[in-house]
C-alpha positions in Angstrom: -109.3 -62.1 98.3 -110.3 -64.2 101.4 -106.7 -65.8 100.6 -104.9 -62.4 100.6 -106.7 -61.7 104.2 -105.7 -64.4 106.2 -102.2 -64.2 104.5 -101.9 -60.7 105.9 -102.9 -61.6 109.5 -101.3 -65.2 109.6 -98.0 -63.8 110.2 -98.7 -60.4 111.4 -97.3 -59.0 108.0 -100.2 -56.2 108.1 -100.4 -54.9 111.7 -103.3 -52.6 110.4 -105.4 -55.3 109.3 -104.4 -57.7 112.3 -105.6 -54.6 114.3 -108.5 -54.3 112.6 -109.7 -57.5 113.0 -108.8 -58.0 116.9 -112.2 -57.8 119.2 -112.6 -56.8 122.9 -112.8 -59.4 125.3 -114.7 -59.3 128.6 -114.5 -61.7 131.6 -116.9 -61.5 134.1 -116.4 -63.6 137.1 -118.9 -64.6 139.9 -117.7 -65.9 143.2 -119.9 -68.3 145.6 -122.2 -66.3 147.7 -120.5 -62.9 146.6 -121.3 -60.4 143.9 -120.4 -60.5 139.8 -117.3 -58.4 138.8 -115.1 -57.8 135.8 -112.1 -59.7 136.1 -109.2 -58.8 137.1 -110.9 -57.3 140.0 -110.6 -53.7 141.2 -109.2 -53.4 144.4 -107.9 -57.0 144.6 -104.5 -58.1 146.0 -102.8 -57.5 142.4 -103.8 -53.9 142.6 -104.4 -52.4 139.1 -103.3 -55.2 136.7 -102.7 -59.1 136.1 -99.7 -60.2 133.9 -101.0 -62.7 131.0 -99.4 -64.4 128.3 -100.5 -63.9 124.8 -99.9 -67.0 122.9 -99.7 -66.8 118.9 -101.3 -70.4 118.0 -100.3 -70.3 114.3 -96.7 -69.5 115.2 -95.9 -70.5 118.6 -94.5 -67.0 119.8 -95.5 -65.8 123.7 -95.2 -62.4 124.9 -96.5 -61.0 128.1 -99.3 -58.2 128.3 -100.9 -56.4 131.3 -104.4 -57.1 131.8 -105.9 -53.8 133.7 -108.4 -54.4 136.4 -112.0 -53.8 135.6 -111.5 -53.7 132.0 -111.8 -56.0 128.7 -108.6 -56.9 126.6 -107.7 -57.0 122.9 -107.8 -60.3 121.2 -106.4 -61.2 117.9 -107.3 -63.9 115.8 -106.1 -67.3 116.4 -104.6 -65.7 119.6 -104.8 -67.7 123.3 -104.7 -65.9 126.5 -103.1 -67.8 129.2 -104.2 -66.5 132.9 -102.1 -67.5 135.7 -103.2 -69.4 138.7 -103.4 -69.1 142.3 -104.1 -66.0 143.7 -103.6 -63.9 140.7 -105.8 -66.0 138.7 -109.7 -67.0 138.7 -111.1 -67.8 142.3 -111.4 -71.4 142.6 -114.9 -72.7 142.2 -115.8 -69.2 141.0 -117.9 -69.2 137.6 -116.8 -67.3 134.9 -118.6 -65.5 131.6 -116.4 -64.9 128.8 -117.9 -63.0 125.9 -117.2 -60.7 123.2 -118.1 -56.8 123.2 -121.2 -56.2 121.6 -119.7 -53.9 119.3 -117.2 -56.4 117.7 -119.8 -59.4 117.5 -120.8 -58.3 114.1 -118.7 -56.0 111.9 -117.8 -54.9 108.2 -114.6 -54.0 107.7 -112.7 -52.7 104.6 -108.9 -53.5 104.0 -106.6 -52.7 101.1 -103.6 -55.1 100.7 -100.3 -55.4 98.6 -98.6 -58.5 97.7 -95.5 -59.3 96.3 -94.6 -62.2 93.9 -91.1 -63.1 93.1 -90.2 -65.1 90.2 -86.6 -65.4 90.0 -85.4 -61.9 89.6 -88.8 -60.3 88.6 -91.1 -59.0 91.0 -94.6 -58.2 90.5 -97.0 -56.8 92.7 -101.0 -57.7 93.4 -103.1 -54.6 94.7 -106.1 -56.1 96.2 -109.0 -54.4 97.9 -112.2 -55.8 99.6 -114.8 -56.2 102.4 -115.5 -58.5 105.1 -118.2 -59.2 107.5 -117.1 -60.5 110.9 -119.5 -62.5 113.1 -119.4 -64.3 115.9 -120.2 -67.9 114.9 -119.8 -69.9 118.2 -121.5 -69.8 120.7 -124.6 -68.9 118.5 -126.8 -66.3 118.9 -123.7 -64.2 120.1 -124.1 -66.0 123.7 -121.2 -66.0 126.0 -119.2 -68.9 127.1 -120.2 -69.9 130.8 -117.9 -72.4 133.3 -115.7 -72.7 136.0 -111.9 -73.3 135.7 -112.3 -76.8 136.9 -115.0 -77.8 134.5 -114.2 -75.8 131.3 -110.1 -74.6 131.9 -110.3 -73.6 128.2 -113.0 -71.0 126.7 -113.2 -70.7 122.8 -115.0 -68.2 120.9 -115.0 -68.6 117.2 -115.6 -65.9 114.6 -116.6 -66.0 111.0 -115.3 -63.9 108.1 -117.0 -63.8 104.9 -115.7 -62.0 101.7 -118.2 -59.6 100.5 -118.5 -59.3 96.6 -119.6 -55.6 96.1 -121.0 -55.4 92.4 -122.7 -52.1 92.7 -122.0 -49.0 94.6 -124.7 -46.0 94.2 -124.6 -43.0 96.0 -126.7 -40.1 96.6 -125.7 -36.4 95.7 -126.8 -32.6 95.6 -126.1 -30.0 93.2 -123.8 -27.3 93.5 -126.4 -24.6 94.5 -128.2 -26.9 96.6 -128.5 -26.2 100.4 -127.0 -28.6 103.0 -129.3 -31.4 104.0 -129.8 -31.6 107.9 -128.7 -34.8 109.8 -131.6 -37.4 110.1 -133.4 -36.5 106.7 -135.0 -39.7 105.6 -134.2 -40.7 101.9 -136.5 -43.3 100.6 -135.3 -45.7 97.6 -137.0 -48.9 95.8 -135.3 -51.5 94.2 -136.9 -52.9 91.4 -136.6 -56.5 89.0 -137.8 -56.9 85.3 -140.2 -59.5 84.9 -141.0 -60.8 81.6 -144.5 -61.6 81.1 -146.7 -62.5 78.2 -147.9 -59.0 77.3 -144.2 -57.7 77.5 -142.7 -56.8 80.6 -143.2 -55.3 84.0 -141.0 -53.7 86.8 -141.8 -55.0 90.4 -140.3 -54.7 93.8 -137.1 -56.8 94.3 -136.8 -58.3 97.6 -134.3 -60.5 99.0 -131.3 -58.4 97.5 -128.6 -58.3 100.2 -126.8 -54.8 100.2 -124.8 -52.7 102.9 -125.2 -49.2 103.5 -122.4 -46.6 103.8 -121.9 -43.1 105.0 -119.4 -40.4 103.9 -119.7 -39.8 100.1 -119.2 -36.9 98.1 -121.7 -33.8 98.4 -121.8 -33.1 94.9 -121.3 -34.4 91.1 -117.8 -33.3 91.0 -116.6 -33.5 94.5 -114.7 -36.6 95.3 -114.9 -38.8 98.5 -113.9 -37.1 101.7 -112.6 -40.1 103.1 -113.1 -43.9 103.3 -116.5 -44.7 103.8 -117.7 -46.2 107.1 -120.5 -48.8 107.1 -123.8 -47.3 109.0 -124.7 -50.6 110.3 -122.7 -53.6 111.3 -124.9 -56.0 109.7 -125.9 -57.1 105.9 -129.0 -55.6 104.7 -131.8 -57.3 102.6 -134.5 -55.8 100.7 -138.2 -56.9 101.8 -141.4 -57.5 99.6 -142.1 -53.6 98.9 -138.3 -53.4 97.7 -137.7 -50.3 99.8 -134.1 -49.1 101.0 -134.7 -46.5 103.7 -131.5 -44.0 104.3 -130.6 -41.1 106.2 -128.1 -38.2 106.1 -125.7 -38.6 109.0 -123.1 -36.6 110.8 -120.3 -38.0 108.2 -122.1 -37.4 104.8 -124.5 -38.5 102.4 -125.4 -42.1 102.0 -124.3 -44.8 99.8 -125.2 -48.4 99.0 -123.3 -51.2 97.9 -125.0 -54.3 96.4 -123.6 -57.6 97.1 -123.1 -60.4 94.1 -126.3 -58.2 92.2 -125.6 -55.6 89.4 -127.9 -52.7 89.9 -128.7 -49.9 87.1 -129.8 -46.3 87.4 -131.8 -44.6 84.5 -132.8 -47.8 82.8 -136.6 -48.2 81.6 -135.8 -51.3 79.3 -133.4 -54.3 79.3 -132.8 -53.2 75.6 -130.7 -50.4 77.0 -128.3 -53.0 78.4 -127.7 -54.7 75.2 -128.6 -58.1 73.6 -127.4 -60.2 76.5 -127.6 -57.7 79.2 -123.9 -56.8 79.4 -121.8 -53.9 79.7 -118.6 -52.6 80.5 -119.2 -52.8 84.4 -122.1 -50.6 84.5 -122.8 -49.9 88.1 -119.5 -50.7 89.4 -117.8 -47.8 91.6 -115.7 -46.0 89.1 -111.9 -45.4 89.6 -111.7 -42.9 92.4 -108.5 -40.6 92.3 -108.9 -39.6 96.2 -108.7 -43.1 97.0 -111.9 -43.2 98.8 -114.7 -45.8 98.0 -112.7 -47.7 95.6 -110.2 -48.4 98.8 -113.4 -50.3 100.1 -114.7 -51.7 97.0 -113.5 -54.3 94.3 -111.4 -52.8 91.5 -111.9 -53.1 88.0 -109.1 -55.6 87.7 -110.1 -57.6 90.7 -113.5 -57.7 89.3 -112.6 -59.5 86.0 -111.0 -62.3 88.2 -113.9 -62.9 90.2 -116.4 -65.5 89.0 -119.6 -63.2 88.9 -123.1 -64.6 88.8 -125.5 -63.4 86.3 -128.6 -62.4 88.0 -132.0 -60.7 87.5 -132.2 -57.2 85.9 -132.3 -54.6 88.6 -132.6 -51.1 89.1 -133.1 -48.5 91.7 -135.4 -45.4 91.5 -136.4 -42.9 94.1 -139.4 -42.5 95.9 -139.8 -38.6 96.7 -143.3 -39.0 98.3 -141.9 -40.9 101.0 -138.5 -39.1 101.4 -138.0 -35.5 103.6 -138.7 -32.4 101.2 -135.4 -31.5 102.5 -134.0 -33.8 99.7 -135.7 -31.9 97.2 -136.4 -33.6 93.6 -134.2 -35.4 91.2 -132.4 -33.3 89.0 -130.2 -35.7 87.6 -127.5 -38.8 87.6 -123.9 -38.6 87.7 -121.5 -41.2 86.3 -118.3 -41.7 84.5 -117.9 -41.2 80.7 -116.4 -44.7 79.3 -114.6 -42.9 76.8 -112.7 -40.0 78.6 -113.2 -41.5 82.0 -114.5 -38.0 83.5 -117.4 -37.4 85.9 -120.4 -36.2 83.8 -124.0 -34.9 85.5 -127.4 -34.9 83.5 -130.7 -36.6 82.8 -129.5 -38.5 80.1 -126.4 -40.4 81.5 -126.4 -43.9 80.1 -127.6 -46.5 82.2 -124.1 -48.1 82.1 -122.6 -45.2 83.2 -124.6 -43.9 85.8 -123.3 -44.0 89.4 -125.7 -42.1 91.8 -128.5 -39.7 92.1 -128.0 -36.2 92.0 -130.8 -34.0 93.7 -131.9 -30.3 94.0 -133.4 -28.8 97.0 -133.4 -25.2 95.6 -136.0 -23.8 93.4 -135.1 -21.7 90.4 -137.5 -20.1 87.7 -137.2 -21.6 84.3 -138.3 -19.6 81.3 -139.6 -21.6 78.3 -139.8 -19.8 74.8 -141.7 -21.3 71.7 -140.5 -19.9 68.5 -141.5 -20.6 64.9 -139.6 -20.1 61.5 -142.6 -17.9 60.1 -145.0 -15.6 61.0 -148.1 -17.5 62.9 -151.0 -17.1 65.1 -151.7 -20.4 65.7 -152.5 -21.7 69.0 -150.6 -24.8 70.7 -150.5 -26.4 74.3 -147.0 -27.0 76.2 -146.9 -30.2 78.3 -144.6 -29.8 81.3 -143.5 -33.3 82.9 -140.8 -33.5 85.9 -138.9 -36.7 85.9 -138.9 -37.8 89.4 -136.6 -41.0 89.2 
């Protein structure tokens, strides 16, 4: 996947991918005995802009662009910007500070790319979907580069690209008759790991598990994605000692969580439900999405089969309703895709290998429970009503 990404921006074959990988550079200049300003300086002799040269260091191609006074400039991977000398350049003896825009220093981007392979007269196509974490790697700790043209004529900022292997995607949906959950409503999940003990086994909070939070999921079990999901944070999150994952309803929709390099299940009570070896047919993976939503951002099943997926701990995700806002209501079931007909289904009895998300209801309705006997009887009996909360 990473190879496809590199090839896509290497020769600018995929312009959208190249644009998504670009960052904004900000160049501050401090002249001796004078104020600090964003270069090019507004109100200088060159008026509104300075002509600089883009150099593609991979191909050697060059072309001129206008750098607007007082603004940042877009910088592409493996590009260099040549600033003119003299009156149009950085003043002699001045100190410069080059930095990436804060929003660009850490990002999670999704991409979809198609590669054509030609073998004689035959041609095949590979469709690749993936997620990357782009982060500034040098200078460390998101620091800028500081120097003078005389001492440091070349300033280079390095970014690293890490391929994220999304193994499971789990989202939150509501029943059809539920009221809209307000923006800002808090939702708490807990990730648990099965630990074998002499007396049997136990579920304990799972710490150190990496995940990404998205927004923009479907509203109901049958509703499609409203569009490609967007990451809520620009960083990869990690569960703490309590295993809790705290989510919020945003203006862009309902939350979902993708777990990196770890399979996570829903509605799982015992590892025996997974089979003798704990394996299954893609349980926990995001199902085929006809709307082109989440699957555009996560690995397809075809791609998954070509990955060296590591085996890991047995993990399940549960809700913590006592710590969540009441607007989320209570658990009404799970939604998933039936392995036979590939159709969405919803209920409390969804198999752990098929379940893809929680379904809640925040609307109370009366329920009538009736006891019938096959023969006439005056015998008394007791009913015990239990509610499944996670």
